[in-house]
C-alpha positions as CSV (number, residue, x, y, z in Angstrom):
1,M,127.6,86.5,91.2
2,S,126.0,85.7,94.4
3,D,122.0,85.6,94.8
4,L,122.7,88.0,97.7
5,D,124.0,90.7,95.3
6,A,120.9,90.6,92.7
7,D,117.9,93.2,92.5
8,P,115.6,91.7,95.2
9,A,111.8,91.0,93.7
10,P,109.8,94.1,94.8
11,R,108.4,94.7,97.7
12,V,104.5,94.2,98.5
13,T,103.3,95.9,101.6
14,L,99.8,96.9,102.6
15,R,100.4,100.5,101.7
16,G,101.3,100.0,98.8
17,G,104.3,101.2,98.2
18,D,105.5,101.7,94.8
19,L,104.5,99.7,92.9
20,G,102.4,99.9,90.4
21,W,98.8,99.4,92.0
22,R,95.7,98.9,89.8
23,S,92.5,100.2,91.1
24,V,88.5,99.2,90.2
25,S,86.3,101.1,88.3
26,P,84.9,104.1,90.2
27,A,81.4,102.8,88.7
28,L,81.7,99.8,91.0
29,V,80.7,102.4,93.7
30,K,77.3,102.8,91.5
31,V,76.3,99.2,91.5
32,R,77.3,98.5,95.2
33,L,75.3,102.4,96.0
34,I,71.9,100.6,94.0
35,T,72.2,97.2,96.2
36,L,72.6,99.1,98.6
37,A,68.8,101.8,97.9
38,V,67.6,98.5,96.7
39,S,68.2,96.7,100.1
40,L,66.8,99.7,101.8
41,V,62.9,100.5,100.0
42,V,60.8,98.2,101.4
43,P,62.9,98.6,105.7
44,L,61.8,102.3,104.5
45,V,58.6,101.9,103.5
46,A,57.4,100.2,106.3
47,T,58.8,102.7,108.4
48,I,56.9,105.5,106.7
49,V,53.7,103.8,106.9
50,L,53.7,103.2,110.7
51,A,55.2,106.3,111.2
52,V,51.9,107.9,109.0
53,L,49.4,105.1,110.5
54,V,50.1,104.4,113.5
55,T,52.3,106.3,115.6
56,P,54.8,109.1,114.5
57,W,57.4,107.8,116.9
58,V,58.1,105.4,113.9
59,W,59.5,108.6,112.4
60,L,62.6,107.9,114.6
61,G,63.4,104.9,113.0
62,T,62.9,106.3,109.0
63,L,65.9,108.3,110.4
64,A,68.1,106.1,111.9
65,L,67.9,103.6,108.7
66,M,67.8,107.0,106.7
67,V,71.3,108.1,108.9
68,A,73.0,104.4,108.6
69,A,72.5,104.4,104.5
70,A,74.6,107.3,104.7
71,I,77.2,105.7,106.7
72,I,77.4,103.1,104.7
73,A,77.3,104.8,102.0
74,W,80.5,107.0,103.0
75,V,81.9,103.2,103.7
76,I,80.9,101.8,100.5
77,V,82.9,105.1,98.2
78,R,86.0,104.2,100.9
79,Q,86.3,100.5,100.2
80,V,85.9,100.7,96.4
81,S,88.8,103.5,96.9
82,A,90.8,100.6,98.7
83,I,90.8,97.7,96.0
84,S,93.9,97.6,94.1
85,W,96.0,95.3,92.3
86,I,98.7,94.2,91.0
87,E,100.3,91.6,88.8
88,L,103.7,90.0,89.7
89,E,106.8,88.2,88.7
90,E,105.6,84.7,90.0
91,E,102.0,85.7,91.7
92,L,99.0,88.5,91.9
93,V,98.5,90.2,95.1
94,I,95.3,91.9,95.5
95,R,94.8,94.4,98.2
96,K,91.8,95.5,100.1
97,G,90.3,97.8,102.7
98,R,91.4,101.2,104.8
99,L,90.4,100.5,108.7
100,I,91.2,96.5,108.4
101,R,93.4,95.9,106.0
102,S,93.8,92.5,103.9
103,L,96.7,91.7,101.4
104,V,96.5,88.4,99.2
105,S,99.1,87.0,96.9
106,V,98.2,84.0,94.7
107,P,101.5,82.4,93.1
108,Y,100.7,82.1,89.6
109,G,101.5,78.1,90.1
110,R,98.9,77.2,92.0
111,L,95.5,78.4,90.0
112,Q,93.8,75.7,88.7
113,F,91.8,77.9,86.9
114,V,90.3,81.3,87.1
115,D,86.5,83.0,86.9
116,V,84.6,85.9,85.1
117,Q,81.3,86.6,86.3
118,S,79.3,89.6,86.0
119,G,75.9,89.7,87.6
120,P,72.5,92.1,85.4
121,L,73.4,95.1,87.4
122,M,77.1,94.9,87.5
123,R,77.0,94.0,82.9
124,A,74.9,97.1,82.7
125,F,77.6,99.4,84.1
126,G,80.2,96.7,82.1
127,L,81.9,95.2,85.4
128,S,82.4,91.9,86.1
129,T,84.6,90.2,89.0
130,L,87.5,87.7,88.3
131,Q,87.8,85.1,90.8
132,L,90.7,83.0,91.3
133,H,90.7,79.0,92.7
134,T,93.1,77.0,93.7
135,A,93.3,74.3,94.8
136,N,93.2,75.8,98.7
137,P,90.1,77.5,99.1
138,A,91.6,79.9,101.8
139,T,94.1,81.6,98.8
140,S,91.3,81.1,96.6
141,A,90.3,85.6,95.8
142,T,88.5,87.0,94.1
143,I,88.8,91.0,91.9
144,S,85.1,92.9,91.7
145,G,84.7,96.1,89.5
146,L,86.5,95.4,87.1
147,E,85.8,96.1,83.1
148,V,84.8,93.1,81.5
149,P,87.9,93.7,78.6
150,I,90.4,94.3,81.6
151,A,89.1,91.3,83.3
152,E,89.0,88.9,80.2
153,D,92.8,90.4,79.3
154,L,93.3,89.4,82.9
155,R,91.9,85.7,82.9
156,A,93.7,84.8,79.7
157,R,97.4,86.1,82.0
158,L,96.5,84.7,84.0
159,S,95.6,80.7,82.6
160,A,98.5,81.1,80.2
161,R,101.0,81.7,83.1
162,G,99.8,79.2,86.2
163,E,99.8,76.5,82.8
164,T,103.4,78.1,82.6
165,Q,104.4,77.4,86.4
166,R,102.9,74.4,86.4
167,A,105.0,73.1,83.5
168,G,107.9,74.1,85.8
169,L,109.0,75.9,82.8
């Protein structure tokens, strides 16, 4: 049997295909929406105070902030639902984006180390970020919104596969 007759590797596309893509936790939406709300508190309070004390025309600024917040919240929901990843035989593939799609493939043999991080807000929701570091910063990648046990297991598997691939086994 020749190499041409062998089953081809699964085809990875921006749309996903029939592969078993895994999504990040929907709790990531809550984390990002909380971050958005916290970042809008000061500008909203400032426009409300100015509208009450200076001129009612500033209410238009308050309205503009509210509309912008609603649009950003909608984008956050759409973005998080578009983040997925898959472990293939030779590489980890991360897919992100709806309008501007990206597909990052990180070969296991190129991994230098795998990092799991979790800030206070992410920890409160049981989430973490997995960061893959390679020699080339352009191929380094992150997956935000993984549940902590999943991220820790994935880190262990990726590290082991990276060692195996680098050893040439």
